[in-house]
C-alpha positions, 0 to 999 in steps of 0.5 A, spaced: 499 499 499 502 507 498 504 511 503 498 516 501 493 511 500 487 509 504 484 502 506 477 502 502 473 499 508 475 503 515 470 499 519 465 494 520 459 497 523 454 491 523 453 484 522 446 481 520 445 474 520 439 469 518 439 464 524 435 457 523 435 457 531 434 465 533 434 464 541 440 459 541 444 464 536 442 469 541 444 466 547 451 465 544 452 472 543 450 474 549 454 468 553 460 467 549 461 474 546 458 478 552 454 482 547 449 487 551 441 484 548 438 491 546 432 489 542 427 483 540 422 485 534 419 481 528 423 476 529 430 479 529 434 480 536 439 485 536 446 486 540 451 492 542 458 491 543 460 498 543 457 505 543 453 504 537 445 501 538 446 495 534 453 491 532 450 484 531 443 482 530 440 475 528 433 474 524 429 468 524 431 463 519 425 465 515 428 471 511 434 468 509 438 474 508 444 476 512 448 483 511 454 486 513 454 494 514 461 497 513 464 504 513 468 506 507 473 512 506 470 516 501 465 516 495 471 513 491 472 507 496 465 506 496 465 506 488 471 501 488 468 496 493 461 496 489 465 494 483 469 489 486 463 486 490 460 486 483 465 482 479 465 477 484 458 476 483 454 480 489 451 486 487 450 491 493 443 495 494 445 502 492 447 507 498 441 511 500 445 516 503 452 518 505 454 520 512 460 524 512 464 524 519 468 530 521 475 530 521 
């Protein structure tokens, strides 16, 4: 990596997983990882590990949907991530809004 370049992904913001055993997965997150349970609604159980409201959530196996939220360095990095995912057969949903972090 060049000295003046930045990584494309700054951080993983959240992970949402479809779980065939929702409550067993929730117990694992709480008991093994020590995550704080913050919400349970509509077949989804959410946990936090830091100051963010949610860092991990499990949804019942009915949705069959998993997702990862990432923070990227800038809009160019977002474009690169989207291109790389598309090249590898994953089409990410379009971003609705880009939040700029101060600094």
